[in-house]
C-alpha positions as CSV (number, residue, x, y, z in Angstrom):
1,M,-88.1,-124.7,-22.4
2,G,-86.7,-121.6,-24.1
3,A,-88.1,-118.1,-24.2
4,R,-91.7,-117.7,-25.3
5,P,-92.0,-116.7,-28.9
6,R,-93.7,-113.5,-30.0
7,T,-97.3,-113.9,-30.9
8,R,-98.1,-112.6,-34.4
9,Y,-101.4,-112.2,-36.2
10,A,-102.6,-113.0,-39.7
11,R,-105.8,-111.3,-40.9
12,S,-108.5,-112.8,-43.0
13,G,-111.4,-110.4,-43.6
14,D,-112.7,-109.4,-40.1
15,Y,-110.8,-112.3,-38.4
16,S,-107.4,-112.4,-36.8
17,I,-105.5,-115.7,-36.5
18,A,-102.7,-115.8,-33.9
19,Y,-99.6,-117.7,-34.7
20,Q,-96.0,-118.2,-33.4
21,V,-92.8,-119.2,-35.2
22,V,-90.6,-121.5,-33.3
23,G,-87.3,-122.8,-34.7
24,D,-86.0,-122.8,-38.3
25,A,-86.3,-126.3,-39.6
26,H,-86.7,-127.2,-43.3
27,L,-90.3,-128.4,-42.7
28,D,-93.2,-126.2,-41.5
29,L,-95.6,-127.6,-39.1
30,V,-99.0,-126.2,-38.2
31,L,-100.4,-127.3,-34.8
32,V,-104.0,-126.8,-34.0
33,W,-105.0,-127.5,-30.4
34,G,-108.7,-127.4,-30.8
35,F,-111.5,-125.5,-32.4
36,V,-110.9,-122.5,-30.2
37,S,-107.8,-122.2,-28.0
38,H,-105.5,-119.5,-26.5
39,L,-102.0,-119.7,-28.0
40,E,-100.4,-118.1,-25.0
41,Y,-101.7,-120.8,-22.6
42,A,-99.7,-123.5,-24.6
43,W,-96.5,-122.1,-22.9
44,E,-97.8,-122.3,-19.3
45,D,-96.4,-125.0,-17.0
């Protein structure tokens, strides 16, 4: 697996949503692991 992408944040009112951009394909994909999850843990072994 390559380098871990930078975690960015989108704000909506009082909330922050973490996201990462991986690759540069013609199609965007949004992956939601569950109701509440930690984005950084997805890159752990």
